[in-house]
C-alpha positions in Angstrom: 124.5 109.8 75.4 128.1 111.4 75.0 131.0 108.3 75.4 134.8 109.0 75.5 137.0 106.4 77.9 136.3 107.9 81.6 132.8 107.6 81.0 132.7 104.1 79.2 134.2 103.4 81.9 132.6 104.8 84.9 129.4 102.5 82.6 130.7 99.0 82.6 131.5 99.2 86.8 128.3 101.1 87.0 126.8 97.9 85.5 128.9 94.9 86.9 131.6 94.3 83.7 134.2 96.0 83.3 135.5 92.5 81.3 133.6 93.7 79.2 136.8 96.1 78.4 138.3 93.5 76.9 136.0 93.1 74.0 137.4 94.8 70.2 135.4 98.0 69.8 135.4 98.4 73.6 139.0 98.1 73.9 140.2 100.2 70.6 138.0 102.6 71.9 140.0 102.6 75.2 142.6 102.5 73.2 142.1 105.4 71.6 141.9 103.5 68.5 138.8 105.0 67.2 136.6 108.1 67.1 134.6 109.1 69.7 130.9 109.1 68.7 127.5 109.8 71.0 124.9 108.1 68.4 123.4 107.0 65.3 122.6 110.8 64.0 119.8 109.9 61.5 117.9 108.6 64.3 117.2 105.6 63.4 115.4 104.5 66.0 113.1 106.9 67.5 111.7 107.2 62.9 111.6 103.4 63.9 109.6 104.0 67.2 107.3 106.1 65.0 106.9 103.7 61.9 105.9 101.5 65.5 104.1 103.4 66.9 106.1 102.2 70.4 106.7 104.0 73.7 109.6 103.7 74.4 113.6 103.3 72.5 114.1 100.4 75.1 110.9 98.0 72.5 113.7 99.2 69.3 117.6 99.1 70.5 119.2 97.6 72.8 120.1 99.1 75.8 121.9 98.2 79.3 118.7 98.9 82.0 118.3 98.6 85.8 115.9 96.5 86.7 113.8 98.8 88.8 113.0 100.0 84.7 112.2 97.2 83.4 109.2 97.1 86.4 108.2 99.6 85.7 107.9 99.8 81.8 106.8 96.3 82.3 104.0 97.8 84.2 102.5 100.5 81.2 102.7 97.3 79.2 106.1 98.7 77.5 107.6 95.3 76.4 111.9 96.0 76.6 114.6 94.5 74.5 117.3 93.1 77.1 120.8 93.9 76.9 121.7 90.0 77.3 119.6 87.6 77.7 120.4 86.0 80.9 120.0 82.0 80.4 
């Protein structure tokens, strides 16, 4: 996923987490203090997926997934890592 100032704000707005724009990493990106990036480049998550024989990247790395995506994955027997733990 490519990230720039506009897409980051759109993503935060989409998930209803605009307050996260004040977190140090996000704030540095939005203030132009960090270079833009679009992932690890080495494919470490994909290598781990292969080694563990998982079926979805959400099983080895945190992501923001829609509720429908969680339900679809659960139906397929995939236990995805949530983006945050809600108590």
